[in-house]
DRENTIFI-520819 format. One record per residue: x, y, z of N, C-alpha, C in turn; residue number from 1. Coordinates in steps of 0.05 Angstrom, whole numbers, padded with zeros to 5 digits. Atoms other than C-alpha are relative to their C-alpha. Layout:
DRENTIFI-520819
<atom n_u="X" n_v="Y" n_w="Z" ca_u="X" ca_v="Y" ca_w="Z" c_u="X" c_v="Y" c_w="Z" k="NUM"/>
...
end
This chain:
DRENTIFI-520819
<atom n_u="00017" n_v="-00024" n_w="00000" ca_u="00000" ca_v="00000" ca_w="00000" c_u="00018" c_v="00025" c_w="00000" k="1"/>
<atom n_u="-00014" n_v="-00026" n_w="00001" ca_u="00028" ca_v="00068" ca_w="-00021" c_u="-00021" c_v="00021" c_w="-00007" k="2"/>
<atom n_u="00020" n_v="-00021" n_w="00003" ca_u="-00013" ca_v="00132" ca_w="-00015" c_u="00011" c_v="00025" c_w="-00013" k="3"/>
<atom n_u="-00006" n_v="-00027" n_w="00011" ca_u="-00014" ca_v="00198" ca_w="-00052" c_u="-00023" c_v="00018" c_w="00007" k="4"/>
<atom n_u="00021" n_v="-00020" n_w="-00006" ca_u="-00052" ca_v="00261" ca_w="-00035" c_u="-00006" c_v="00015" c_w="-00026" k="5"/>
<atom n_u="00009" n_v="-00015" n_w="00023" ca_u="-00093" ca_v="00294" ca_w="-00089" c_u="-00015" c_v="00025" c_w="00010" k="6"/>
<atom n_u="00012" n_v="-00026" n_w="-00009" ca_u="-00108" ca_v="00368" ca_w="-00072" c_u="-00012" c_v="00013" c_w="-00024" k="7"/>
<atom n_u="00014" n_v="-00010" n_w="00024" ca_u="-00161" ca_v="00390" ca_w="-00121" c_u="-00007" c_v="00029" c_w="00002" k="8"/>
<atom n_u="00009" n_v="-00027" n_w="00005" ca_u="-00167" ca_v="00462" ca_w="-00143" c_u="00000" c_v="00018" c_w="00025" k="9"/>
<atom n_u="-00002" n_v="-00018" n_w="-00023" ca_u="-00145" ca_v="00496" ca_w="-00078" c_u="00011" c_v="00026" c_w="-00009" k="10"/>
<atom n_u="-00008" n_v="-00024" n_w="00014" ca_u="-00142" ca_v="00560" ca_w="-00117" c_u="-00010" c_v="00025" c_w="00015" k="11"/>
<atom n_u="00007" n_v="-00024" n_w="-00015" ca_u="-00144" ca_v="00631" ca_w="-00089" c_u="-00028" c_v="00009" c_w="-00004" k="12"/>
<atom n_u="00027" n_v="-00010" n_w="00005" ca_u="-00209" ca_v="00650" ca_w="-00123" c_u="-00021" c_v="-00016" c_w="00014" k="13"/>
<atom n_u="00019" n_v="00016" n_w="-00015" ca_u="-00246" ca_v="00592" ca_w="-00092" c_u="00002" c_v="00006" c_w="00030" k="14"/>
<atom n_u="-00005" n_v="-00004" n_w="-00029" ca_u="-00214" ca_v="00602" ca_w="-00023" c_u="-00010" c_v="00027" c_w="00009" k="15"/>
<atom n_u="00008" n_v="-00028" n_w="-00007" ca_u="-00229" ca_v="00677" ca_w="-00024" c_u="-00030" c_v="00004" c_w="-00003" k="16"/>
<atom n_u="00029" n_v="-00003" n_w="00005" ca_u="-00302" ca_v="00665" ca_w="-00044" c_u="-00016" c_v="-00006" c_w="00025" k="17"/>
<atom n_u="00015" n_v="00007" n_w="-00024" ca_u="-00320" ca_v="00641" ca_w="00026" c_u="00018" c_v="00001" c_w="00024" k="18"/>
<atom n_u="-00015" n_v="00002" n_w="-00025" ca_u="-00297" ca_v="00629" ca_w="00097" c_u="00011" c_v="-00028" c_w="00002" k="19"/>
<atom n_u="-00011" n_v="00028" n_w="00002" ca_u="-00253" ca_v="00568" ca_w="00085" c_u="00026" c_v="-00004" c_w="00015" k="20"/>
<atom n_u="-00025" n_v="00003" n_w="-00016" ca_u="-00197" ca_v="00578" ca_w="00136" c_u="00001" c_v="-00027" c_w="00013" k="21"/>
<atom n_u="00000" n_v="00026" n_w="-00014" ca_u="-00218" ca_v="00515" ca_w="00174" c_u="00007" c_v="-00022" c_w="-00020" k="22"/>
<atom n_u="-00006" n_v="00021" n_w="00020" ca_u="-00217" ca_v="00473" ca_w="00110" c_u="00029" c_v="00002" c_w="-00009" k="23"/>
<atom n_u="-00028" n_v="-00003" n_w="00008" ca_u="-00150" ca_v="00502" ca_w="00090" c_u="00018" c_v="-00011" c_w="00022" k="24"/>
<atom n_u="-00016" n_v="00011" n_w="-00022" ca_u="-00122" ca_v="00485" ca_w="00159" c_u="-00001" c_v="-00031" c_w="-00001" k="25"/>
<atom n_u="00002" n_v="00029" n_w="00002" ca_u="-00147" ca_v="00413" ca_w="00150" c_u="00016" c_v="-00010" c_w="-00024" k="26"/>
<atom n_u="-00015" n_v="00007" n_w="00023" ca_u="-00117" ca_v="00410" ca_w="00081" c_u="00030" c_v="00000" c_w="00006" k="27"/>
<atom n_u="-00029" n_v="-00002" n_w="-00007" ca_u="-00049" ca_v="00433" ca_w="00108" c_u="00007" c_v="-00021" c_w="00020" k="28"/>
<atom n_u="-00006" n_v="00022" n_w="-00019" ca_u="-00054" ca_v="00383" ca_w="00165" c_u="00004" c_v="-00026" c_w="-00015" k="29"/>
<atom n_u="-00003" n_v="00025" n_w="00016" ca_u="-00064" ca_v="00326" ca_w="00115" c_u="00025" c_v="00002" c_w="-00016" k="30"/>
<atom n_u="-00024" n_v="-00003" n_w="00016" ca_u="-00009" ca_v="00354" ca_w="00070" c_u="00025" c_v="-00004" c_w="00017" k="31"/>
<atom n_u="-00023" n_v="00004" n_w="-00018" ca_u="00039" ca_v="00357" ca_w="00129" c_u="00004" c_v="-00029" c_w="00007" k="32"/>
<atom n_u="-00001" n_v="00029" n_w="-00006" ca_u="00022" ca_v="00285" ca_w="00147" c_u="00013" c_v="-00015" c_w="-00024" k="33"/>
<atom n_u="-00012" n_v="00013" n_w="00024" ca_u="00040" ca_v="00264" ca_w="00075" c_u="00029" c_v="00008" c_w="-00003" k="34"/>
<atom n_u="-00027" n_v="-00010" n_w="00002" ca_u="00102" ca_v="00308" ca_w="00074" c_u="00019" c_v="-00014" c_w="00019" k="35"/>
<atom n_u="-00016" n_v="00013" n_w="-00020" ca_u="00129" ca_v="00277" ca_w="00138" c_u="00007" c_v="-00029" c_w="-00008" k="36"/>
<atom n_u="-00004" n_v="00028" n_w="00008" ca_u="00123" ca_v="00208" ca_w="00107" c_u="00013" c_v="-00002" c_w="-00028" k="37"/>
<atom n_u="-00011" n_v="-00002" n_w="00027" ca_u="00152" ca_v="00231" ca_w="00040" c_u="-00018" c_v="-00014" c_w="-00021" k="38"/>
<atom n_u="00019" n_v="00011" n_w="00020" ca_u="00089" ca_v="00209" ca_w="00004" c_u="-00007" c_v="00023" c_w="-00019" k="39"/>
<atom n_u="00005" n_v="-00021" n_w="00021" ca_u="00072" ca_v="00246" ca_w="-00061" c_u="-00025" c_v="00016" c_w="00005" k="40"/>
<atom n_u="00022" n_v="-00019" n_w="-00003" ca_u="00027" ca_v="00306" ca_w="-00060" c_u="-00004" c_v="00013" c_w="-00028" k="41"/>
<atom n_u="00006" n_v="-00011" n_w="00026" ca_u="-00006" ca_v="00326" ca_w="-00126" c_u="-00022" c_v="00021" c_w="00003" k="42"/>
<atom n_u="00021" n_v="-00021" n_w="00000" ca_u="-00046" ca_v="00390" ca_w="-00135" c_u="-00010" c_v="00004" c_w="-00028" k="43"/>
<atom n_u="00012" n_v="-00006" n_w="00026" ca_u="-00093" ca_v="00408" ca_w="-00191" c_u="-00006" c_v="00030" c_w="-00001" k="44"/>
<atom n_u="00007" n_v="-00027" n_w="00005" ca_u="-00105" ca_v="00476" ca_w="-00220" c_u="-00020" c_v="00000" c_w="-00023" k="45"/>
<atom n_u="00021" n_v="-00001" n_w="00021" ca_u="-00170" ca_v="00485" ca_w="-00258" c_u="00004" c_v="00024" c_w="-00017" k="46"/>
<atom n_u="-00004" n_v="-00021" n_w="00020" ca_u="-00162" ca_v="00526" ca_w="-00321" c_u="-00027" c_v="00008" c_w="-00010" k="47"/>
<atom n_u="00026" n_v="-00009" n_w="00008" ca_u="-00224" ca_v="00567" ca_w="-00333" c_u="00003" c_v="00026" c_w="-00016" k="48"/>
<atom n_u="-00004" n_v="-00023" n_w="00017" ca_u="-00225" ca_v="00616" ca_w="-00391" c_u="-00021" c_v="00022" c_w="00003" k="49"/>
<atom n_u="00022" n_v="-00019" n_w="-00004" ca_u="-00289" ca_v="00651" ca_w="-00369" c_u="00009" c_v="00022" c_w="00019" k="50"/>
<atom n_u="-00008" n_v="-00022" n_w="-00018" ca_u="-00275" ca_v="00720" ca_w="-00340" c_u="-00018" c_v="00003" c_w="00024" k="51"/>
<atom n_u="00018" n_v="-00001" n_w="-00023" ca_u="-00335" ca_v="00712" ca_w="-00294" c_u="00004" c_v="-00022" c_w="00020" k="52"/>
<atom n_u="-00007" n_v="00023" n_w="-00017" ca_u="-00305" ca_v="00650" ca_w="-00262" c_u="00012" c_v="00010" c_w="00026" k="53"/>
<atom n_u="-00014" n_v="-00005" n_w="-00025" ca_u="-00281" ca_v="00649" ca_w="-00190" c_u="00030" c_v="-00001" c_w="-00005" k="54"/>
<atom n_u="-00028" n_v="00006" n_w="00005" ca_u="-00214" ca_v="00626" ca_w="-00220" c_u="00007" c_v="00006" c_w="-00029" k="55"/>
<atom n_u="-00005" n_v="-00005" n_w="00028" ca_u="-00205" ca_v="00661" ca_w="-00287" c_u="00030" c_v="-00004" c_w="-00007" k="56"/>
<atom n_u="-00027" n_v="00006" n_w="00008" ca_u="-00144" ca_v="00635" ca_w="-00323" c_u="00017" c_v="00025" c_w="-00005" k="57"/>
<atom n_u="-00019" n_v="-00022" n_w="00004" ca_u="-00083" ca_v="00679" ca_w="-00324" c_u="-00001" c_v="00022" c_w="00021" k="58"/>
<atom n_u="00002" n_v="-00020" n_w="-00022" ca_u="-00103" ca_v="00717" ca_w="-00261" c_u="00011" c_v="-00012" c_w="00026" k="59"/>
<atom n_u="-00009" n_v="00009" n_w="-00026" ca_u="-00078" ca_v="00714" ca_w="-00190" c_u="-00020" c_v="-00019" c_w="00014" k="60"/>
<atom n_u="00021" n_v="00016" n_w="-00012" ca_u="-00145" ca_v="00683" ca_w="-00170" c_u="00002" c_v="-00029" c_w="-00009" k="61"/>
<atom n_u="-00002" n_v="00028" n_w="00010" ca_u="-00128" ca_v="00621" ca_w="-00211" c_u="00024" c_v="-00015" c_w="00012" k="62"/>
<atom n_u="-00023" n_v="00013" n_w="-00012" ca_u="-00064" ca_v="00608" ca_w="-00172" c_u="-00008" c_v="-00016" c_w="00025" k="63"/>
<atom n_u="00005" n_v="00017" n_w="-00023" ca_u="-00060" ca_v="00555" ca_w="-00118" c_u="00006" c_v="00016" c_w="00025" k="64"/>
<atom n_u="-00002" n_v="-00015" n_w="-00025" ca_u="-00069" ca_v="00582" ca_w="-00048" c_u="00029" c_v="-00004" c_w="00012" k="65"/>
<atom n_u="-00027" n_v="00002" n_w="-00010" ca_u="00000" ca_v="00598" ca_w="-00018" c_u="00004" c_v="-00017" c_w="00024" k="66"/>
<atom n_u="-00002" n_v="00017" n_w="-00024" ca_u="-00015" ca_v="00560" ca_w="00046" c_u="00003" c_v="-00030" c_w="-00007" k="67"/>
<atom n_u="-00002" n_v="00029" n_w="00007" ca_u="-00017" ca_v="00494" ca_w="00007" c_u="00020" c_v="-00005" c_w="-00022" k="68"/>
<atom n_u="-00017" n_v="00004" n_w="00024" ca_u="00027" ca_v="00505" ca_w="-00055" c_u="00027" c_v="-00011" c_w="00008" k="69"/>
<atom n_u="-00026" n_v="00008" n_w="-00008" ca_u="00091" ca_v="00494" ca_w="-00016" c_u="00002" c_v="-00031" c_w="00005" k="70"/>
<atom n_u="00000" n_v="00029" n_w="-00005" ca_u="00070" ca_v="00422" ca_w="00000" c_u="00000" c_v="-00016" c_w="-00026" k="71"/>
<atom n_u="00005" n_v="00014" n_w="00025" ca_u="00059" ca_v="00404" ca_w="-00073" c_u="00025" c_v="-00010" c_w="-00013" k="72"/>
<atom n_u="-00022" n_v="00012" n_w="00016" ca_u="00106" ca_v="00357" ca_w="-00110" c_u="-00004" c_v="00007" c_w="-00029" k="73"/>
<atom n_u="00006" n_v="-00005" n_w="00028" ca_u="00071" ca_v="00367" ca_w="-00177" c_u="-00027" c_v="00014" c_w="-00002" k="74"/>
<atom n_u="00025" n_v="-00013" n_w="00006" ca_u="00016" ca_v="00411" ca_w="-00205" c_u="-00010" c_v="-00008" c_w="-00027" k="75"/>
<atom n_u="00012" n_v="00008" n_w="00025" ca_u="-00031" ca_v="00386" ca_w="-00258" c_u="-00022" c_v="00020" c_w="-00008" k="76"/>
<atom n_u="00020" n_v="-00017" n_w="00011" ca_u="-00073" ca_v="00430" ca_w="-00302" c_u="-00024" c_v="-00016" c_w="-00010" k="77"/>
<atom n_u="00023" n_v="00013" n_w="00010" ca_u="-00144" ca_v="00412" ca_w="-00320" c_u="-00021" c_v="00021" c_w="-00008" k="78"/>
<atom n_u="00021" n_v="-00019" n_w="00008" ca_u="-00204" ca_v="00444" ca_w="-00355" c_u="-00027" c_v="-00012" c_w="00003" k="79"/>
<atom n_u="00025" n_v="00014" n_w="-00005" ca_u="-00258" ca_v="00397" ca_w="-00331" c_u="00003" c_v="-00013" c_w="00028" k="80"/>
<atom n_u="-00002" n_v="00011" n_w="-00027" ca_u="-00275" ca_v="00362" ca_w="-00265" c_u="00021" c_v="-00022" c_w="00004" k="81"/>
<atom n_u="-00018" n_v="00022" n_w="-00004" ca_u="-00232" ca_v="00300" ca_w="-00277" c_u="00029" c_v="00007" c_w="-00007" k="82"/>
<atom n_u="-00029" n_v="-00003" n_w="00005" ca_u="-00157" ca_v="00306" ca_w="-00270" c_u="00011" c_v="-00024" c_w="-00014" k="83"/>
<atom n_u="-00010" n_v="00024" n_w="00013" ca_u="-00151" ca_v="00236" ca_w="-00298" c_u="00001" c_v="00003" c_w="-00031" k="84"/>
<atom n_u="-00003" n_v="-00006" n_w="00028" ca_u="-00158" ca_v="00266" ca_w="-00368" c_u="00028" c_v="00009" c_w="-00006" k="85"/>
<atom n_u="-00027" n_v="-00008" n_w="00003" ca_u="-00088" ca_v="00293" ca_w="-00357" c_u="00018" c_v="-00025" c_w="00004" k="86"/>
<atom n_u="-00015" n_v="00025" n_w="-00001" ca_u="-00044" ca_v="00233" ca_w="-00374" c_u="00024" c_v="00000" c_w="00019" k="87"/>
<atom n_u="-00022" n_v="-00002" n_w="-00019" ca_u="00012" ca_v="00258" ca_w="-00329" c_u="-00007" c_v="-00013" c_w="00027" k="88"/>
<atom n_u="00008" n_v="00010" n_w="-00026" ca_u="-00027" ca_v="00239" ca_w="-00267" c_u="00005" c_v="-00030" c_w="00001" k="89"/>
<atom n_u="-00003" n_v="00029" n_w="00000" ca_u="-00031" ca_v="00165" ca_w="-00284" c_u="00029" c_v="-00009" c_w="-00003" k="90"/>
<atom n_u="-00028" n_v="00007" n_w="00003" ca_u="00041" ca_v="00164" ca_w="-00306" c_u="00014" c_v="00003" c_w="00027" k="91"/>
<atom n_u="-00013" n_v="-00004" n_w="-00026" ca_u="00063" ca_v="00193" ca_w="-00239" c_u="-00009" c_v="-00021" c_w="00020" k="92"/>
<atom n_u="00011" n_v="00019" n_w="-00020" ca_u="00017" ca_v="00147" ca_w="-00199" c_u="00013" c_v="-00028" c_w="-00006" k="93"/>
<atom n_u="-00012" n_v="00026" n_w="00006" ca_u="00044" ca_v="00086" ca_w="-00236" c_u="00030" c_v="-00001" c_w="00007" k="94"/>
<atom n_u="-00028" n_v="-00001" n_w="-00006" ca_u="00116" ca_v="00108" ca_w="-00230" c_u="00005" c_v="-00003" c_w="00030" k="95"/>
<atom n_u="-00003" n_v="00001" n_w="-00030" ca_u="00107" ca_v="00116" ca_w="-00154" c_u="-00013" c_v="-00025" c_w="00012" k="96"/>
<atom n_u="00014" n_v="00024" n_w="-00010" ca_u="00068" ca_v="00050" ca_w="-00149" c_u="-00022" c_v="00007" c_w="00020" k="97"/>
<atom n_u="00022" n_v="-00009" n_w="-00018" ca_u="00009" ca_v="00087" ca_w="-00116" c_u="-00023" c_v="-00019" c_w="-00002" k="98"/>
<atom n_u="00024" n_v="00017" n_w="-00001" ca_u="-00049" ca_v="00043" ca_w="-00094" c_u="-00023" c_v="00015" c_w="00013" k="99"/>
<atom n_u="00021" n_v="-00014" n_w="-00016" ca_u="-00087" ca_v="00092" ca_w="-00049" c_u="00002" c_v="00030" c_w="-00006" k="100"/>
<atom n_u="00001" n_v="-00029" n_w="00004" ca_u="-00110" ca_v="00163" ca_w="-00064" c_u="-00017" c_v="00012" c_w="00022" k="101"/>
<atom n_u="00015" n_v="-00016" n_w="-00020" ca_u="-00132" ca_v="00213" ca_w="-00011" c_u="-00008" c_v="00026" c_w="-00014" k="102"/>
<atom n_u="00010" n_v="-00023" n_w="00015" ca_u="-00176" ca_v="00269" ca_w="-00039" c_u="-00010" c_v="00021" c_w="00019" k="103"/>
<atom n_u="00009" n_v="-00024" n_w="-00014" ca_u="-00185" ca_v="00339" ca_w="-00011" c_u="-00003" c_v="00022" c_w="-00021" k="104"/>
<atom n_u="00000" n_v="-00023" n_w="00018" ca_u="-00203" ca_v="00406" ca_w="-00042" c_u="-00027" c_v="00011" c_w="-00007" k="105"/>
<atom n_u="00024" n_v="-00014" n_w="00010" ca_u="-00255" ca_v="00444" ca_w="-00082" c_u="-00007" c_v="-00010" c_w="-00028" k="106"/>
<atom n_u="00026" n_v="-00002" n_w="-00012" ca_u="-00310" ca_v="00439" ca_w="-00107" c_u="-00011" c_v="-00028" c_w="00005" k="107"/>
<atom n_u="00006" n_v="00027" n_w="-00009" ca_u="-00337" ca_v="00380" ca_w="-00070" c_u="-00020" c_v="-00015" c_w="-00018" k="108"/>
<atom n_u="00021" n_v="00013" n_w="00016" ca_u="-00397" ca_v="00367" ca_w="-00115" c_u="00008" c_v="-00004" c_w="-00029" k="109"/>
<atom n_u="-00010" n_v="00004" n_w="00027" ca_u="-00356" ca_v="00369" ca_w="-00178" c_u="00026" c_v="-00015" c_w="00001" k="110"/>
<atom n_u="-00026" n_v="00013" n_w="00003" ca_u="-00282" ca_v="00355" ca_w="-00177" c_u="00005" c_v="-00021" c_w="00021" k="111"/>
<atom n_u="-00005" n_v="00020" n_w="-00020" ca_u="-00279" ca_v="00318" ca_w="-00111" c_u="-00017" c_v="-00025" c_w="-00005" k="112"/>
<atom n_u="00018" n_v="00023" n_w="00006" ca_u="-00339" ca_v="00274" ca_w="-00128" c_u="00009" c_v="-00015" c_w="-00025" k="113"/>
<atom n_u="-00008" n_v="00013" n_w="00025" ca_u="-00317" ca_v="00260" ca_w="-00200" c_u="00026" c_v="-00015" c_w="00003" k="114"/>
<atom n_u="-00026" n_v="00013" n_w="-00002" ca_u="-00245" ca_v="00244" ca_w="-00182" c_u="-00001" c_v="-00023" c_w="00019" k="115"/>
<atom n_u="00002" n_v="00023" n_w="-00018" ca_u="-00264" ca_v="00199" ca_w="-00124" c_u="-00012" c_v="-00024" c_w="-00015" k="116"/>
<atom n_u="00013" n_v="00022" n_w="00015" ca_u="-00310" ca_v="00158" ca_w="-00169" c_u="00019" c_v="-00011" c_w="-00022" k="117"/>
<atom n_u="-00017" n_v="00009" n_w="00021" ca_u="-00261" ca_v="00156" ca_w="-00227" c_u="00024" c_v="-00015" c_w="00011" k="118"/>
<atom n_u="-00023" n_v="00013" n_w="-00012" ca_u="-00202" ca_v="00138" ca_w="-00183" c_u="-00007" c_v="-00028" c_w="00010" k="119"/>
<atom n_u="00009" n_v="00026" n_w="-00009" ca_u="-00242" ca_v="00081" ca_w="-00152" c_u="-00004" c_v="-00018" c_w="-00024" k="120"/>
<atom n_u="00004" n_v="00016" n_w="00024" ca_u="-00262" ca_v="00057" ca_w="-00221" c_u="00026" c_v="-00009" c_w="-00013" k="121"/>
<atom n_u="-00026" n_v="00007" n_w="00011" ca_u="-00189" ca_v="00057" ca_w="-00241" c_u="00016" c_v="-00019" c_w="00018" k="122"/>
<atom n_u="-00013" n_v="00020" n_w="-00017" ca_u="-00173" ca_v="00010" ca_w="-00184" c_u="00014" c_v="00011" c_w="00025" k="123"/>
<atom n_u="-00013" n_v="-00011" n_w="-00024" ca_u="-00147" ca_v="00057" ca_w="-00131" c_u="-00018" c_v="-00002" c_w="00024" k="124"/>
<atom n_u="00014" n_v="-00002" n_w="-00025" ca_u="-00168" ca_v="00053" ca_w="-00059" c_u="-00002" c_v="00030" c_w="00006" k="125"/>
<atom n_u="00004" n_v="-00029" n_w="-00003" ca_u="-00199" ca_v="00122" ca_w="-00046" c_u="-00010" c_v="00008" c_w="00027" k="126"/>
<atom n_u="00010" n_v="-00012" n_w="-00025" ca_u="-00207" ca_v="00162" ca_w="00017" c_u="-00006" c_v="00030" c_w="-00005" k="127"/>
<atom n_u="00009" n_v="-00028" n_w="00002" ca_u="-00246" ca_v="00228" ca_w="00016" c_u="00000" c_v="00012" c_w="00028" k="128"/>
<atom n_u="-00001" n_v="-00013" n_w="-00026" ca_u="-00230" ca_v="00275" ca_w="00073" c_u="-00021" c_v="00023" c_w="00000" k="129"/>
<atom n_u="00023" n_v="-00018" n_w="00001" ca_u="-00296" ca_v="00310" ca_w="00085" c_u="00005" c_v="00028" c_w="00010" k="130"/>
<atom n_u="-00004" n_v="-00027" n_w="-00011" ca_u="-00274" ca_v="00368" ca_w="00129" c_u="00024" c_v="00015" c_w="-00012" k="131"/>
<atom n_u="-00022" n_v="-00013" n_w="00015" ca_u="-00215" ca_v="00383" ca_w="00083" c_u="-00009" c_v="00006" c_w="-00029" k="132"/>
<atom n_u="00011" n_v="-00005" n_w="00026" ca_u="-00261" ca_v="00396" ca_w="00025" c_u="-00023" c_v="00020" c_w="00003" k="133"/>
<atom n_u="00020" n_v="-00021" n_w="-00002" ca_u="-00310" ca_v="00451" ca_w="00008" c_u="-00011" c_v="00007" c_w="-00028" k="134"/>
<atom n_u="00011" n_v="-00010" n_w="00025" ca_u="-00351" ca_v="00486" ca_w="-00045" c_u="-00007" c_v="00029" c_w="00003" k="135"/>
<atom n_u="00009" n_v="-00028" n_w="00001" ca_u="-00365" ca_v="00558" ca_w="-00065" c_u="-00030" c_v="00001" c_w="-00004" k="136"/>
<atom n_u="00029" n_v="00000" n_w="00005" ca_u="-00436" ca_v="00537" ca_w="-00081" c_u="-00016" c_v="-00004" c_w="00026" k="137"/>
<atom n_u="00017" n_v="00001" n_w="-00023" ca_u="-00494" ca_v="00539" ca_w="-00033" c_u="-00027" c_v="-00013" c_w="-00006" k="138"/>
<atom n_u="00027" n_v="00011" n_w="00004" ca_u="-00564" ca_v="00512" ca_w="-00023" c_u="-00016" c_v="00017" c_w="-00020" k="139"/>
<atom n_u="00013" n_v="-00018" n_w="00019" ca_u="-00587" ca_v="00573" ca_w="-00063" c_u="00008" c_v="-00005" c_w="-00029" k="140"/>
<atom n_u="-00010" n_v="00007" n_w="00027" ca_u="-00543" ca_v="00554" ca_w="-00122" c_u="-00018" c_v="-00021" c_w="-00013" k="141"/>
<atom n_u="00015" n_v="00023" n_w="00011" ca_u="-00583" ca_v="00490" ca_w="-00130" c_u="-00030" c_v="00002" c_w="00006" k="142"/>
<atom n_u="00028" n_v="-00003" n_w="-00006" ca_u="-00650" ca_v="00518" ca_w="-00106" c_u="-00010" c_v="-00023" c_w="00017" k="143"/>
<atom n_u="00007" n_v="00022" n_w="-00017" ca_u="-00651" ca_v="00466" ca_w="-00051" c_u="00004" c_v="00009" c_w="00029" k="144"/>
<atom n_u="-00003" n_v="-00010" n_w="-00027" ca_u="-00664" ca_v="00499" ca_w="00017" c_u="00008" c_v="-00022" c_w="00020" k="145"/>
<atom n_u="-00009" n_v="00019" n_w="-00021" ca_u="-00627" ca_v="00465" ca_w="00074" c_u="00022" c_v="-00019" c_w="-00009" k="146"/>
<atom n_u="-00020" n_v="00018" n_w="00010" ca_u="-00578" ca_v="00428" ca_w="00029" c_u="00027" c_v="00006" c_w="00011" k="147"/>
<atom n_u="-00028" n_v="-00002" n_w="-00008" ca_u="-00510" ca_v="00417" ca_w="00061" c_u="00015" c_v="-00016" c_w="-00022" k="148"/>
<atom n_u="-00012" n_v="00013" n_w="00023" ca_u="-00472" ca_v="00402" ca_w="-00003" c_u="00023" c_v="-00019" c_w="00008" k="149"/>
<atom n_u="-00022" n_v="00017" n_w="-00007" ca_u="-00409" ca_v="00375" ca_w="00029" c_u="-00009" c_v="-00025" c_w="00014" k="150"/>
<atom n_u="00010" n_v="00023" n_w="-00014" ca_u="-00447" ca_v="00329" ca_w="00075" c_u="-00015" c_v="-00019" c_w="-00019" k="151"/>
<atom n_u="00015" n_v="00016" n_w="00020" ca_u="-00492" ca_v="00306" ca_w="00018" c_u="00019" c_v="-00017" c_w="-00017" k="152"/>
<atom n_u="-00019" n_v="00014" n_w="00017" ca_u="-00433" ca_v="00288" ca_w="-00026" c_u="00015" c_v="-00021" c_w="00016" k="153"/>
<atom n_u="-00014" n_v="00019" n_w="-00017" ca_u="-00396" ca_v="00254" ca_w="00031" c_u="-00018" c_v="-00024" c_w="00006" k="154"/>
<atom n_u="00019" n_v="00022" n_w="-00005" ca_u="-00458" ca_v="00213" ca_w="00046" c_u="-00003" c_v="-00018" c_w="-00025" k="155"/>
<atom n_u="00001" n_v="00016" n_w="00024" ca_u="-00464" ca_v="00191" ca_w="-00027" c_u="00025" c_v="-00017" c_w="-00003" k="156"/>
<atom n_u="-00025" n_v="00016" n_w="00002" ca_u="-00391" ca_v="00170" ca_w="-00028" c_u="00001" c_v="-00022" c_w="00021" k="157"/>
<atom n_u="-00001" n_v="00020" n_w="-00021" ca_u="-00397" ca_v="00134" ca_w="00038" c_u="-00020" c_v="-00023" c_w="-00006" k="158"/>
<atom n_u="00020" n_v="00020" n_w="00006" ca_u="-00461" ca_v="00098" ca_w="00019" c_u="00006" c_v="-00017" c_w="-00024" k="159"/>
<atom n_u="-00008" n_v="00016" n_w="00023" ca_u="-00429" ca_v="00075" ca_w="-00045" c_u="00014" c_v="-00026" c_w="00008" k="160"/>
<atom n_u="-00015" n_v="00023" n_w="-00010" ca_u="-00388" ca_v="00027" ca_w="-00003" c_u="00026" c_v="-00004" c_w="-00014" k="161"/>
<atom n_u="-00025" n_v="00002" n_w="00015" ca_u="-00329" ca_v="00039" ca_w="-00049" c_u="00021" c_v="00021" c_w="00006" k="162"/>
<atom n_u="-00017" n_v="-00023" n_w="-00007" ca_u="-00300" ca_v="00104" ca_w="-00022" c_u="-00001" c_v="00003" c_w="00030" k="163"/>
<atom n_u="-00001" n_v="-00005" n_w="-00028" ca_u="-00277" ca_v="00113" ca_w="00049" c_u="-00003" c_v="00030" c_w="00005" k="164"/>
<atom n_u="00003" n_v="-00028" n_w="-00007" ca_u="-00300" ca_v="00179" ca_w="00080" c_u="00008" c_v="00004" c_w="00029" k="165"/>
<atom n_u="-00011" n_v="-00005" n_w="-00027" ca_u="-00263" ca_v="00207" ca_w="00140" c_u="00002" c_v="00030" c_w="00004" k="166"/>
<atom n_u="-00008" n_v="-00027" n_w="-00005" ca_u="-00248" ca_v="00272" ca_w="00174" c_u="00030" c_v="00000" c_w="00005" k="167"/>
<atom n_u="-00029" n_v="-00002" n_w="-00002" ca_u="-00178" ca_v="00298" ca_w="00183" c_u="00012" c_v="-00014" c_w="00024" k="168"/>
<atom n_u="-00010" n_v="00013" n_w="-00024" ca_u="-00168" ca_v="00276" ca_w="00254" c_u="-00001" c_v="-00030" c_w="-00001" k="169"/>
<atom n_u="00003" n_v="00029" n_w="00003" ca_u="-00194" ca_v="00207" ca_w="00240" c_u="00021" c_v="-00012" c_w="-00019" k="170"/>
<atom n_u="-00020" n_v="00010" n_w="00019" ca_u="-00148" ca_v="00199" ca_w="00180" c_u="00028" c_v="00000" c_w="00012" k="171"/>
<atom n_u="-00027" n_v="-00002" n_w="-00011" ca_u="-00086" ca_v="00223" ca_w="00216" c_u="00005" c_v="-00020" c_w="00023" k="172"/>
<atom n_u="-00003" n_v="00018" n_w="-00022" ca_u="-00099" ca_v="00178" ca_w="00276" c_u="-00002" c_v="-00030" c_w="-00008" k="173"/>
<atom n_u="00003" n_v="00028" n_w="00008" ca_u="-00112" ca_v="00115" ca_w="00235" c_u="00026" c_v="-00015" c_w="-00004" k="174"/>
end
């Protein structure tokens, strides 16, 4: 068993769109855990050409948050939810003989969900860290009063029986 951390789209524009200091602290706790063990840490940077995006390409808002970028071994660009479309990821995972992927980041209902499912389908053991993930979207975005998006996605992943869902403390103590 060899693990890698996949930090999805922890970009300034997403982080600045809400109050995500707690999630960033959890992401850095997980990243520090991986760094101490010399396990690979991959970050993604979503490329969005829309000027109305939270993370418009070519702007400072599209850059990875400075609190997490220093932990990153490699940065992968993507223009859709799945980072697995970028062939470099699988090359790196195979080269490192990775069997387990730990997923954190933004946006939980898109990139985190898609990559957890795709990674599991590709044969990786997947752990989703719920409290180290977030979204800029709200119940209003989806016209679903009372919807806790992160909890809903974590529940779907958990109930699938194929993705392990943990919080930061639980993961670090296991």
